[in-house]
N, C-alpha and C positions, 0 to 999 in steps of 0.2 A: 603403515603410514602414520606418522606422528600428527598430533593436533596442529602443531605449527605449520607442517607441510600442508595439511588440509586447508588452513586459513589462506593459503595462496590462491585458492579458488574463489576469487571475488565474482559475484554475479554479473553477467552482461546486462547492460542497461538499455532502456528504450528511449528514443526521441519521440516527442509529441508531434502529432500530425493533425491538420485541420480536417483531413479525410484520408482514409486508407488508400494507398497507391494501388493501381490496377495493372495487370499484365501477367503473362505466363511465368515470369521470373519471381513472382511473389506468392507466398502461401499464407493462409489465414488460420489463426487460432482465436479462441475466445479469451478476452481479457477478464479475469476473474478477480473479484474484490476480496482480497485476503492479505496474508503476510507472505512475502517472498522468503523462500527457505532453501538452503543447501543441505542435502543429506548424504551421508557416507556410511559405508561399512568397512571395517578393517578387522580381520580375524573374526572374533565373536563379539565385537563391540560395535556400536553405532553412535553416530553423532548427528544432531540436527541443530542448525544455527541460522540466525537471521542474516540479512544482508549487511548488518553492522556488527556481526559476530556475537550477538546475544544468544545464549543457550536456550534453544526451544525444546530440548529433549524432555525436561521436567514439565514443561507446560503442555506438551502434546505427546504424552507417553505412548499412546496407541500408534502414532506414526513412527516414533523412534523404534518401537518393537517391530513394526512391519518392515523396517529397513533391513532386518536380519535376512530377509529373502533376497537381498542383493548379492551378487557375486562379491567375494572379498576384494578389498582395495578398489571399490567403485564409488564414484561421486555423481550425484544427480542434482538437477536444478528443478524447482517447482514453486507452487503456491499453496500455502495452507489455507483451506477454505472451510467455512461452516455452512452446511446445507440445511435449509429448513425442511419442514414436513413435505413440501412439494418438490424438493430436490433443487431448489434455487439457492445460489450463494447469498449469504446474508452477513455483511460486515458487522452489523450490530450484534448478531448472535455470537460472532467470534469473540466479542468482548466478554461474554459470560461463559467461557469454556467450563465444562463440567455440568452444565444444565442438561435436562433431558430433551430439550426441544431440538438441539442441533446435532448433526453428524459431522465430525471433524475429519477431513481427508486431506491428503496431499495430491494435487494434480501435478504430475511431473511432465516436463516438456523438453528437457535436454539432458544430454549425457556428457560429463566433463572428463571422467576417468573410468576406464574399464579394465578390471583385473590388473591394476597397477600401471596401465598405460595411459598417458595423457592423450586424449582424443580431441582436444579443443580445436586442433588444426584441421580435423576432418570436415568435409562439407556437411552442411545442415542435414541433408537427407540421409546421409550415411550414419550420422550420430543418432538421429531419431529412429532410423530403421533398427539399429541395435537396441535402442531403448525400448522399442515396441516389443522386440523379442523377449527382453528381460521382463517386461510388464506382465507377461502371461503368468509369471510366478507370484505376482503381487497379491496381497490380501485386499479386501475392500477399502482399507485405510489409505492405500496408495493407488492412484488411478492414472492412466495415460491420457494426456491432453491431445485430443484428436485434431487433425488438420481438416479443414472444410474446403472441399473443391467444388464451389458453387459460384454463381455470379455474385459479385460484390454487392450489388443493389439488393439482391435477395437476402444475403447474409445480414446486411444492415437492417433490413425490415424485420427479420426474425429476432435479432438482438434487441431491437427497440420493443418489439411485441412482448418479449419474455422478460424484460427488465434486466438483462445482462449488462455488466458495466461497459463493455466495449469490445474492440477487436485489436489483436496484435498482428501486424503484417511482418513477415520475415523473408529476407532475400534468399532465394534459392542458391545453394552452393556456398553460402557464407560460412566462415569459421566462427568459433565462439571466442569473443574478445572480452576477457574478464575485466570488469571495472570500467568498460568504455561505453560511450554512446556513439557508435560508429555510423549510425544511419542505416545499418542492416536490419535493425529491429525498430519498427514504428508503432506507436500506440495511438489509438483513437478512442475517445470516450463518447458513448451514446448520450450520456447525461452529464451536465456540468458538475464538477466537484474536484477537489484536490486537497492536499495537506496544507495546514496552516499551523503556525506557532502560537501557542497561548502565552500572551504577555501580561494578562491581568484578568480580573473578574469583578463583577458587581455582586455583593452579597445580598441575601434575602432570606428572612426567617431562619437565620442561623446556618444556612447552606449556601449554595451557589445559585444566584438568580440567572446570570448570563455570563458568558466568557468573552474576552476581548482577544481577537486573533489578528495575525499579520504574517508577512513573508519577508525574506531578506532580499535586499537590493544592495549587492556588495556587502558592506559591513553594517548597513542601516536596516533596522527592523521597521517595516512600513505597515501602518495600521490598515486593516482591510474591513473590519466591521465588528459589530456586537452580535453574538449568537445566543439565542434563547431556545428556539425551537429544537426539539429532539433531545433536550435534557430531561430525562425522567427523574423521579424521586431517587431511585437507586443510583443513577449515574451522578446526580448532584451530591449525594452522600459519599460516594466512592471518590470523588474528586477532591473533597475537602482536605483529607490528610496530606495529599500531594501538594496542594496549594499552600498549606500551612508551612511545609518544609521549604517552599520556594519563595516565600514572601520577601520582597525587597522594598525599599522606601522610595526609589525613583522610578518614574515611568520609563520602560525600555523602548517605547516607540519613538522614532526620531521625528515624526511629523505631527505629533500631538502637542498642544491642543488644537482642535479645529476652530476656525474663526466663527462659524455660524452653526446652528443646529440643523441646517439643511431643510429640504422640502418636507420630510416626514418627521422632523424633530429628533433624529437619531444621532446627530453630530455630537461628538465629545468635546464640548467647549471647556474652557478652563474651570468654569463654575461646576459643570457636571463631573469633571475629573475628581472632585472632592469625594465622591461616593465610590470611586474605584479603588481596588486593591491591586497592587502591582506584583508581578512575579518575575523571577529569573527565567528568561525565555528558553526553557528546556523541553517542556512537553509539546508533543505534536498531535494535532487532532485532524481527523478526516471530516471535512465540511462539504456538504452538498449545497448548491445554490442555483438560482435561476439565471443570473447574469451579473456582469459588472455594470454599475451605474455610471453615468457621465462623470461623476466626481470620484471615480475609482474606488467605490465601496461595493460590498456584496449585497445583492438584492435577494431577499427571502432566503437567508442562509439557514442551514439545519445541521445540527451536530449529529455525526454518524458514529463516532467512537475515537478512542485514543490510539495512535499509531506508535506502539512501543518499539517498532523495528526501524524507525526513521530518525536520523540525526537532524536536530533543529536547524543547524547551520546549512544544511543542504536544501532547505525549503525555500524555493523561489516562486515567483508568479508564473502560473501556467496559463497562457492566453489561448489555449486550444479551445474552440467552441465545443 
């Protein structure tokens, strides 16, 4: 199977849900906070790439090597996750791949091609059944994402208790629809957070003091807030070279400046914008936050990491609680 043919396998996408659906025709998996990845084996070679076709093989060589256990001409879908010492997924650890603190694994949850046969039209249970059989041959770098057959209320309670990102509900009997949000897969986040585009920053002590983030509404980049929490000394230092390459003279946010400083003095008025440095809106960051404020800004946002697997133009506002 050629690389060009492999790229036909776009990942199926999830729609957001205010609450996971209930009923016998839904099954539940954990939503893990990592990088979506498609893996394949063809002959004696393997390939691992992101949802926007970036090569992950060099970044995650252990997973790429583990794909050799797949049958030839087989393609799987999954999530690259960094596990901390307690076994919990940590997106921040995934930013520092190569450190000793994290174990990097691929949790695989779907089968797209098996021994040269396109199986995306098979029912969900049949695809996963065959994937589970294959998973018995995997090394610890690739793991099977289990289905949880429990009461939804109990699963939600456990997810919140253990700090897991959320739940993915999948419709029984559904096919795999590459590149689509068909409504057969629904995601629910236990804690608020989503991707935002970095459109600027405020410097401090020669590094980054805070970043300015937003989301796209059609062609307009809408300002969502200033983020300082979660930026460590190492992340501030790592961001600077990227920011220097992306510097532009004009503000990319269509709704700035703000008229007032707001209740907490965080508003970016014309006067405050003089201290900002603007960027070509290319980088995507994962931001956790408490809620949206009445004036449509993020309350208590926290930087979790850069999403190198996401296209900035795809970042829109996610209103899911």
